[in-house]
PDB file of N, CA, C and O in Angstrom, chain B, residues numbered from 101:
ATOM      1  N   MET B 101      73.436  86.320  76.953  1.00  0.00           N
ATOM      2  CA  MET B 101      74.346  87.379  77.359  1.00  0.00           C
ATOM      3  C   MET B 101      74.778  87.196  78.808  1.00  0.00           C
ATOM      4  O   MET B 101      75.927  87.486  79.143  1.00  0.00           O
ATOM      5  N   LYS B 102      73.887  86.724  79.674  1.00  0.00           N
ATOM      6  CA  LYS B 102      74.220  86.542  81.088  1.00  0.00           C
ATOM      7  C   LYS B 102      75.352  85.534  81.250  1.00  0.00           C
ATOM      8  O   LYS B 102      76.256  85.741  82.059  1.00  0.00           O
ATOM      9  N   ILE B 103      75.307  84.442  80.483  1.00  0.00           N
ATOM     10  CA  ILE B 103      76.350  83.423  80.592  1.00  0.00           C
ATOM     11  C   ILE B 103      77.698  84.024  80.205  1.00  0.00           C
ATOM     12  O   ILE B 103      78.703  83.767  80.866  1.00  0.00           O
ATOM     13  N   LYS B 104      77.725  84.818  79.145  1.00  0.00           N
ATOM     14  CA  LYS B 104      78.971  85.442  78.719  1.00  0.00           C
ATOM     15  C   LYS B 104      79.510  86.358  79.818  1.00  0.00           C
ATOM     16  O   LYS B 104      80.707  86.341  80.106  1.00  0.00           O
ATOM     17  N   PHE B 105      78.636  87.155  80.432  1.00  0.00           N
ATOM     18  CA  PHE B 105      79.060  88.049  81.508  1.00  0.00           C
ATOM     19  C   PHE B 105      79.670  87.251  82.650  1.00  0.00           C
ATOM     20  O   PHE B 105      80.754  87.585  83.129  1.00  0.00           O
ATOM     21  N   MET B 106      78.989  86.206  83.091  1.00  0.00           N
ATOM     22  CA  MET B 106      79.477  85.417  84.225  1.00  0.00           C
ATOM     23  C   MET B 106      80.807  84.752  83.897  1.00  0.00           C
ATOM     24  O   MET B 106      81.700  84.702  84.743  1.00  0.00           O
ATOM     25  N   ALA B 107      80.945  84.245  82.687  1.00  0.00           N
ATOM     26  CA  ALA B 107      82.197  83.592  82.300  1.00  0.00           C
ATOM     27  C   ALA B 107      83.359  84.584  82.325  1.00  0.00           C
ATOM     28  O   ALA B 107      84.439  84.268  82.824  1.00  0.00           O
ATOM     29  N   ILE B 108      83.137  85.766  81.794  1.00  0.00           N
ATOM     30  CA  ILE B 108      84.194  86.781  81.776  1.00  0.00           C
ATOM     31  C   ILE B 108      84.510  87.241  83.197  1.00  0.00           C
ATOM     32  O   ILE B 108      85.679  87.392  83.551  1.00  0.00           O
ATOM     33  N   ALA B 109      83.486  87.465  84.008  1.00  0.00           N
ATOM     34  CA  ALA B 109      83.694  87.917  85.389  1.00  0.00           C
ATOM     35  C   ALA B 109      84.463  86.871  86.195  1.00  0.00           C
ATOM     36  O   ALA B 109      85.326  87.222  86.999  1.00  0.00           O
ATOM     37  N   ARG B 110      84.163  85.612  85.988  1.00  0.00           N
ATOM     38  CA  ARG B 110      84.904  84.550  86.701  1.00  0.00           C
ATOM     39  C   ARG B 110      86.364  84.526  86.275  1.00  0.00           C
ATOM     40  O   ARG B 110      87.256  84.368  87.109  1.00  0.00           O
ATOM     41  N   GLN B 111      86.608  84.684  84.978  1.00  0.00           N
ATOM     42  CA  GLN B 111      87.995  84.733  84.502  1.00  0.00           C
ATOM     43  C   GLN B 111      88.728  85.917  85.122  1.00  0.00           C
ATOM     44  O   GLN B 111      89.876  85.793  85.548  1.00  0.00           O
ATOM     45  N   ALA B 112      88.063  87.054  85.168  1.00  0.00           N
ATOM     46  CA  ALA B 112      88.678  88.250  85.745  1.00  0.00           C
ATOM     47  C   ALA B 112      89.027  88.021  87.213  1.00  0.00           C
ATOM     48  O   ALA B 112      90.116  88.381  87.659  1.00  0.00           O
ATOM     49  N   ALA B 113      88.111  87.428  87.956  1.00  0.00           N
ATOM     50  CA  ALA B 113      88.361  87.146  89.373  1.00  0.00           C
ATOM     51  C   ALA B 113      89.524  86.171  89.530  1.00  0.00           C
ATOM     52  O   ALA B 113      90.351  86.332  90.427  1.00  0.00           O
ATOM     53  N   ASP B 114      89.590  85.167  88.668  1.00  0.00           N
ATOM     54  CA  ASP B 114      90.709  84.217  88.708  1.00  0.00           C
ATOM     55  C   ASP B 114      92.039  84.927  88.453  1.00  0.00           C
ATOM     56  O   ASP B 114      93.029  84.662  89.135  1.00  0.00           O
ATOM     57  N   MET B 115      92.057  85.816  87.486  1.00  0.00           N
ATOM     58  CA  MET B 115      93.284  86.558  87.181  1.00  0.00           C
ATOM     59  C   MET B 115      93.694  87.452  88.350  1.00  0.00           C
ATOM     60  O   MET B 115      94.882  87.609  88.631  1.00  0.00           O
ATOM     61  N   GLU B 116      92.713  88.032  89.023  1.00  0.00           N
ATOM     62  CA  GLU B 116      93.026  88.834  90.219  1.00  0.00           C
ATOM     63  C   GLU B 116      93.683  87.968  91.280  1.00  0.00           C
ATOM     64  O   GLU B 116      94.688  88.357  91.874  1.00  0.00           O
ATOM     65  N   ARG B 117      93.111  86.788  91.518  1.00  0.00           N
ATOM     66  CA  ARG B 117      93.683  85.892  92.533  1.00  0.00           C
ATOM     67  C   ARG B 117      95.103  85.486  92.163  1.00  0.00           C
ATOM     68  O   ARG B 117      95.937  85.264  93.040  1.00  0.00           O
ATOM     69  N   MET B 118      95.378  85.389  90.872  1.00  0.00           N
ATOM     70  CA  MET B 118      96.723  85.036  90.408  1.00  0.00           C
ATOM     71  C   MET B 118      97.632  86.271  90.344  1.00  0.00           C
ATOM     72  O   MET B 118      98.801  86.175  89.969  1.00  0.00           O
ATOM     73  N   ARG B 119      97.077  87.428  90.717  1.00  0.00           N
ATOM     74  CA  ARG B 119      97.792  88.700  90.737  1.00  0.00           C
ATOM     75  C   ARG B 119      98.237  89.149  89.346  1.00  0.00           C
ATOM     76  O   ARG B 119      99.219  89.877  89.200  1.00  0.00           O
ATOM     77  N   ASP B 120      97.498  88.703  88.326  1.00  0.00           N
ATOM     78  CA  ASP B 120      97.726  89.174  86.956  1.00  0.00           C
ATOM     79  C   ASP B 120      96.762  90.337  86.737  1.00  0.00           C
ATOM     80  O   ASP B 120      95.723  90.194  86.092  1.00  0.00           O
ATOM     81  N   PHE B 121      97.133  91.490  87.288  1.00  0.00           N
ATOM     82  CA  PHE B 121      96.219  92.625  87.327  1.00  0.00           C
ATOM     83  C   PHE B 121      95.950  93.225  85.951  1.00  0.00           C
ATOM     84  O   PHE B 121      94.860  93.743  85.707  1.00  0.00           O
ATOM     85  N   ARG B 122      96.916  93.162  85.060  1.00  0.00           N
ATOM     86  CA  ARG B 122      96.696  93.687  83.707  1.00  0.00           C
ATOM     87  C   ARG B 122      95.599  92.886  83.005  1.00  0.00           C
ATOM     88  O   ARG B 122      94.653  93.460  82.466  1.00  0.00           O
ATOM     89  N   GLN B 123      95.730  91.572  83.014  1.00  0.00           N
ATOM     90  CA  GLN B 123      94.722  90.718  82.373  1.00  0.00           C
ATOM     91  C   GLN B 123      93.376  90.842  83.081  1.00  0.00           C
ATOM     92  O   GLN B 123      92.333  90.905  82.430  1.00  0.00           O
ATOM     93  N   ALA B 124      93.397  90.878  84.399  1.00  0.00           N
ATOM     94  CA  ALA B 124      92.149  91.018  85.159  1.00  0.00           C
ATOM     95  C   ALA B 124      91.446  92.320  84.808  1.00  0.00           C
ATOM     96  O   ALA B 124      90.231  92.335  84.606  1.00  0.00           O
ATOM     97  N   GLY B 125      92.190  93.402  84.734  1.00  0.00           N
ATOM     98  CA  GLY B 125      91.596  94.691  84.384  1.00  0.00           C
ATOM     99  C   GLY B 125      90.967  94.675  83.003  1.00  0.00           C
ATOM    100  O   GLY B 125      89.884  95.222  82.798  1.00  0.00           O
ATOM    101  N   GLN B 126      91.646  94.048  82.063  1.00  0.00           N
ATOM    102  CA  GLN B 126      91.099  93.945  80.706  1.00  0.00           C
ATOM    103  C   GLN B 126      89.821  93.111  80.701  1.00  0.00           C
ATOM    104  O   GLN B 126      88.851  93.451  80.022  1.00  0.00           O
ATOM    105  N   LEU B 127      89.828  92.026  81.457  1.00  0.00           N
ATOM    106  CA  LEU B 127      88.633  91.178  81.520  1.00  0.00           C
ATOM    107  C   LEU B 127      87.478  91.887  82.212  1.00  0.00           C
ATOM    108  O   LEU B 127      86.330  91.754  81.786  1.00  0.00           O
ATOM    109  N   TRP B 128      87.763  92.643  83.280  1.00  0.00           N
ATOM    110  CA  TRP B 128      86.688  93.403  83.934  1.00  0.00           C
ATOM    111  C   TRP B 128      86.095  94.424  82.971  1.00  0.00           C
ATOM    112  O   TRP B 128      84.887  94.660  82.989  1.00  0.00           O
ATOM    113  N   ASN B 129      86.925  95.027  82.136  1.00  0.00           N
ATOM    114  CA  ASN B 129      86.402  95.966  81.138  1.00  0.00           C
ATOM    115  C   ASN B 129      85.541  95.254  80.099  1.00  0.00           C
ATOM    116  O   ASN B 129      84.541  95.803  79.636  1.00  0.00           O
ATOM    117  N   GLN B 130      85.925  94.035  79.734  1.00  0.00           N
ATOM    118  CA  GLN B 130      85.093  93.247  78.811  1.00  0.00           C
ATOM    119  C   GLN B 130      83.755  92.918  79.459  1.00  0.00           C
ATOM    120  O   GLN B 130      82.703  93.036  78.831  1.00  0.00           O
ATOM    121  N   ALA B 131      83.806  92.506  80.722  1.00  0.00           N
ATOM    122  CA  ALA B 131      82.566  92.195  81.441  1.00  0.00           C
ATOM    123  C   ALA B 131      81.688  93.439  81.536  1.00  0.00           C
ATOM    124  O   ALA B 131      80.467  93.349  81.410  1.00  0.00           O
ATOM    125  N   LEU B 132      82.297  94.584  81.755  1.00  0.00           N
ATOM    126  CA  LEU B 132      81.559  95.843  81.808  1.00  0.00           C
ATOM    127  C   LEU B 132      80.799  96.087  80.509  1.00  0.00           C
ATOM    128  O   LEU B 132      79.668  96.572  80.529  1.00  0.00           O
ATOM    129  N   SER B 133      81.415  95.755  79.390  1.00  0.00           N
ATOM    130  CA  SER B 133      80.779  96.028  78.096  1.00  0.00           C
ATOM    131  C   SER B 133      79.571  95.134  77.833  1.00  0.00           C
ATOM    132  O   SER B 133      78.738  95.464  76.989  1.00  0.00           O
ATOM    133  N   VAL B 134      79.458  94.007  78.539  1.00  0.00           N
ATOM    134  CA  VAL B 134      78.295  93.123  78.338  1.00  0.00           C
ATOM    135  C   VAL B 134      77.373  93.085  79.553  1.00  0.00           C
ATOM    136  O   VAL B 134      76.366  92.378  79.545  1.00  0.00           O
ATOM    137  N   ALA B 135      77.711  93.843  80.601  1.00  0.00           N
ATOM    138  CA  ALA B 135      76.863  93.874  81.806  1.00  0.00           C
ATOM    139  C   ALA B 135      75.500  94.463  81.462  1.00  0.00           C
ATOM    140  O   ALA B 135      75.399  95.442  80.722  1.00  0.00           O
ATOM    141  N   ARG B 136      74.461  93.852  82.010  1.00  0.00           N
ATOM    142  CA  ARG B 136      73.111  94.306  81.700  1.00  0.00           C
ATOM    143  C   ARG B 136      72.487  95.127  82.818  1.00  0.00           C
ATOM    144  O   ARG B 136      71.518  95.851  82.592  1.00  0.00           O
ATOM    145  N   SER B 137      73.032  95.018  84.012  1.00  0.00           N
ATOM    146  CA  SER B 137      72.471  95.806  85.119  1.00  0.00           C
ATOM    147  C   SER B 137      73.463  96.895  85.518  1.00  0.00           C
ATOM    148  O   SER B 137      74.674  96.747  85.355  1.00  0.00           O
ATOM    149  N   ASN B 138      72.929  97.970  86.033  1.00  0.00           N
ATOM    150  CA  ASN B 138      73.785  99.068  86.497  1.00  0.00           C
ATOM    151  C   ASN B 138      74.686  98.622  87.637  1.00  0.00           C
ATOM    152  O   ASN B 138      75.829  99.069  87.742  1.00  0.00           O
ATOM    153  N   THR B 139      74.174  97.745  88.487  1.00  0.00           N
ATOM    154  CA  THR B 139      74.963  97.256  89.622  1.00  0.00           C
ATOM    155  C   THR B 139      76.173  96.471  89.135  1.00  0.00           C
ATOM    156  O   THR B 139      77.288  96.697  89.604  1.00  0.00           O
ATOM    157  N   ASN B 140      75.961  95.552  88.199  1.00  0.00           N
ATOM    158  CA  ASN B 140      77.078  94.777  87.657  1.00  0.00           C
ATOM    159  C   ASN B 140      78.062  95.674  86.915  1.00  0.00           C
ATOM    160  O   ASN B 140      79.275  95.496  87.026  1.00  0.00           O
ATOM    161  N   ALA B 141      77.546  96.626  86.166  1.00  0.00           N
ATOM    162  CA  ALA B 141      78.419  97.535  85.421  1.00  0.00           C
ATOM    163  C   ALA B 141      79.296  98.344  86.376  1.00  0.00           C
ATOM    164  O   ALA B 141      80.495  98.495  86.141  1.00  0.00           O
ATOM    165  N   GLU B 142      78.711  98.855  87.436  1.00  0.00           N
ATOM    166  CA  GLU B 142      79.474  99.639  88.409  1.00  0.00           C
ATOM    167  C   GLU B 142      80.527  98.771  89.093  1.00  0.00           C
ATOM    168  O   GLU B 142      81.657  99.215  89.296  1.00  0.00           O
ATOM    169  N   TYR B 143      80.168  97.537  89.451  1.00  0.00           N
ATOM    170  CA  TYR B 143      81.123  96.627  90.081  1.00  0.00           C
ATOM    171  C   TYR B 143      82.304  96.365  89.140  1.00  0.00           C
ATOM    172  O   TYR B 143      83.461  96.415  89.559  1.00  0.00           O
ATOM    173  N   CYS B 144      82.008  96.087  87.877  1.00  0.00           N
ATOM    174  CA  CYS B 144      83.068  95.828  86.900  1.00  0.00           C
ATOM    175  C   CYS B 144      83.970  97.046  86.737  1.00  0.00           C
ATOM    176  O   CYS B 144      85.191  96.910  86.660  1.00  0.00           O
ATOM    177  N   ARG B 145      83.380  98.220  86.684  1.00  0.00           N
ATOM    178  CA  ARG B 145      84.163  99.445  86.543  1.00  0.00           C
ATOM    179  C   ARG B 145      85.106  99.622  87.730  1.00  0.00           C
ATOM    180  O   ARG B 145      86.274  99.968  87.553  1.00  0.00           O
ATOM    181  N   LEU B 146      84.602  99.387  88.932  1.00  0.00           N
ATOM    182  CA  LEU B 146      85.435  99.521  90.130  1.00  0.00           C
ATOM    183  C   LEU B 146      86.551  98.480  90.164  1.00  0.00           C
ATOM    184  O   LEU B 146      87.688  98.796  90.511  1.00  0.00           O
ATOM    185  N   ARG B 147      86.226  97.241  89.803  1.00  0.00           N
ATOM    186  CA  ARG B 147      87.253  96.187  89.791  1.00  0.00           C
ATOM    187  C   ARG B 147      88.318  96.490  88.744  1.00  0.00           C
ATOM    188  O   ARG B 147      89.510  96.328  89.006  1.00  0.00           O
ATOM    189  N   ALA B 148      87.898  96.929  87.560  1.00  0.00           N
ATOM    190  CA  ALA B 148      88.862  97.260  86.504  1.00  0.00           C
ATOM    191  C   ALA B 148      89.791  98.373  86.970  1.00  0.00           C
ATOM    192  O   ALA B 148      91.005  98.289  86.780  1.00  0.00           O
ATOM    193  N   ASN B 149      89.234  99.410  87.576  1.00  0.00           N
ATOM    194  CA  ASN B 149      90.063 100.511  88.083  1.00  0.00           C
ATOM    195  C   ASN B 149      91.035 100.025  89.143  1.00  0.00           C
ATOM    196  O   ASN B 149      92.202 100.417  89.149  1.00  0.00           O
ATOM    197  N   PHE B 150      90.555  99.170  90.043  1.00  0.00           N
ATOM    198  CA  PHE B 150      91.421  98.619  91.083  1.00  0.00           C
ATOM    199  C   PHE B 150      92.576  97.835  90.460  1.00  0.00           C
ATOM    200  O   PHE B 150      93.736  98.027  90.824  1.00  0.00           O
ATOM    201  N   CYS B 151      92.247  96.960  89.527  1.00  0.00           N
ATOM    202  CA  CYS B 151      93.277  96.108  88.918  1.00  0.00           C
ATOM    203  C   CYS B 151      94.289  96.929  88.134  1.00  0.00           C
ATOM    204  O   CYS B 151      95.496  96.717  88.250  1.00  0.00           O
ATOM    205  N   LEU B 152      93.796  97.858  87.343  1.00  0.00           N
ATOM    206  CA  LEU B 152      94.711  98.635  86.519  1.00  0.00           C
ATOM    207  C   LEU B 152      95.603  99.533  87.372  1.00  0.00           C
ATOM    208  O   LEU B 152      96.756  99.768  87.011  1.00  0.00           O
ATOM    209  N   SER B 153      95.098 100.035  88.487  1.00  0.00           N
ATOM    210  CA  SER B 153      95.963 100.817  89.374  1.00  0.00           C
ATOM    211  C   SER B 153      96.897  99.902  90.164  1.00  0.00           C
ATOM    212  O   SER B 153      97.991 100.320  90.542  1.00  0.00           O
ATOM    213  N   SER B 154      96.483  98.672  90.416  1.00  0.00           N
ATOM    214  CA  SER B 154      97.313  97.727  91.170  1.00  0.00           C
ATOM    215  C   SER B 154      98.530  97.272  90.383  1.00  0.00           C
ATOM    216  O   SER B 154      99.512  96.812  90.966  1.00  0.00           O
ATOM    217  N   MET B 155      98.474  97.396  89.072  1.00  0.00           N
ATOM    218  CA  MET B 155      99.633  97.018  88.258  1.00  0.00           C
ATOM    219  C   MET B 155     100.859  97.821  88.677  1.00  0.00           C
ATOM    220  O   MET B 155     101.988  97.355  88.526  1.00  0.00           O
ATOM    221  N   PHE B 156     100.644  99.016  89.199  1.00  0.00           N
ATOM    222  CA  PHE B 156     101.753  99.904  89.534  1.00  0.00           C
ATOM    223  C   PHE B 156     102.030  99.991  91.027  1.00  0.00           C
ATOM    224  O   PHE B 156     103.076 100.499  91.432  1.00  0.00           O
ATOM    225  N   THR B 157     101.102  99.501  91.855  1.00  0.00           N
ATOM    226  CA  THR B 157     101.257  99.707  93.292  1.00  0.00           C
ATOM    227  C   THR B 157     101.407  98.422  94.087  1.00  0.00           C
ATOM    228  O   THR B 157     101.797  98.470  95.254  1.00  0.00           O
ATOM    229  N   ARG B 158     101.115  97.294  93.499  1.00  0.00           N
ATOM    230  CA  ARG B 158     101.192  96.033  94.238  1.00  0.00           C
ATOM    231  C   ARG B 158     102.311  95.172  93.670  1.00  0.00           C
ATOM    232  O   ARG B 158     102.577  95.185  92.468  1.00  0.00           O
ATOM    233  N   ASN B 159     102.957  94.429  94.552  1.00  0.00           N
ATOM    234  CA  ASN B 159     103.993  93.502  94.109  1.00  0.00           C
ATOM    235  C   ASN B 159     103.352  92.343  93.381  1.00  0.00           C
ATOM    236  O   ASN B 159     102.429  91.710  93.894  1.00  0.00           O
ATOM    237  N   VAL B 160     103.835  92.070  92.201  1.00  0.00           N
ATOM    238  CA  VAL B 160     103.344  90.928  91.429  1.00  0.00           C
ATOM    239  C   VAL B 160     104.314  89.790  91.650  1.00  0.00           C
ATOM    240  O   VAL B 160     105.523  89.944  91.479  1.00  0.00           O
ATOM    241  N   GLN B 161     103.777  88.650  92.029  1.00  0.00           N
ATOM    242  CA  GLN B 161     104.632  87.501  92.338  1.00  0.00           C
ATOM    243  C   GLN B 161     104.892  86.685  91.101  1.00  0.00           C
ATOM    244  O   GLN B 161     105.594  85.675  91.164  1.00  0.00           O
TER     245      GLN B 161
END
């Protein structure tokens, strides 16, 4: 399960760097669903919220 979490989290971070906030938000939510620690779950929740709100407030290149 840890490998799956890390793979999804890395993809989400890559999508954020590419400013694909919709995909990043979806991936952070997927990572949240497999997170095993409260710390990782909270981080994923915050990143997903950031990305999904950024779809409307940040310029996408």
